[in-house]
C-alpha positions in Angstrom: -6.3 28.0 57.0 -6.8 24.3 56.7 -6.4 21.7 59.4 -3.8 19.0 58.9 -5.3 15.6 58.1 -4.4 12.7 60.4 -3.0 9.6 58.8 -3.2 6.3 60.5 0.2 5.0 61.6 1.3 1.7 60.0 4.2 -0.4 61.1 6.9 -0.2 58.4 7.7 -3.9 59.0 4.3 -4.7 57.6 4.8 -2.7 54.3 5.6 -5.6 52.0 6.4 -5.6 48.3 5.9 -8.6 46.1 8.8 -9.4 43.8 10.0 -12.2 41.5 13.5 -13.6 42.2 15.1 -14.8 39.0 17.3 -17.9 38.9 20.4 -15.7 38.5 19.7 -14.1 41.9 18.4 -10.8 40.4 14.9 -9.4 40.9 12.6 -9.1 37.9 12.5 -5.5 36.6 8.8 -4.9 37.1 6.3 -4.1 39.9 3.4 -6.3 40.9 0.2 -5.1 42.4 -0.4 -8.4 44.3 1.1 -11.7 45.0 -1.5 -13.3 42.7 -0.2 -11.1 39.8 3.4 -12.0 40.5 2.5 -15.8 40.7 0.7 -15.6 37.4 3.8 -13.9 35.8 6.5 -16.0 37.3 7.8 -19.2 35.8 8.5 -21.5 38.8 9.4 -24.4 36.4 12.4 -22.2 35.3 13.5 -21.5 38.9 11.7 -18.2 39.5 10.4 -17.5 43.0 7.7 -15.1 44.2 8.8 -13.4 47.4 7.4 -10.7 49.7 10.1 -8.3 50.9 10.2 -5.3 53.1 12.4 -2.7 51.5 12.4 -0.5 54.7 14.0 -3.0 57.0 15.5 -5.4 54.4 13.8 -8.5 55.8 11.7 -11.0 53.9 8.7 -13.0 54.9 
């Protein structure tokens, strides 16, 4: 019988996802591994914004 592995607790409010908000109010249909990746992909001159959101509690930072 194996022993259960302990996992360190993380606050769900700190679990952020990086997204790109398009000018029409929708999110871009792709995932980003980092804020830097999203910023490289986004076109701010066309009104796109890089955001960090928390899908668990629905708040953004």
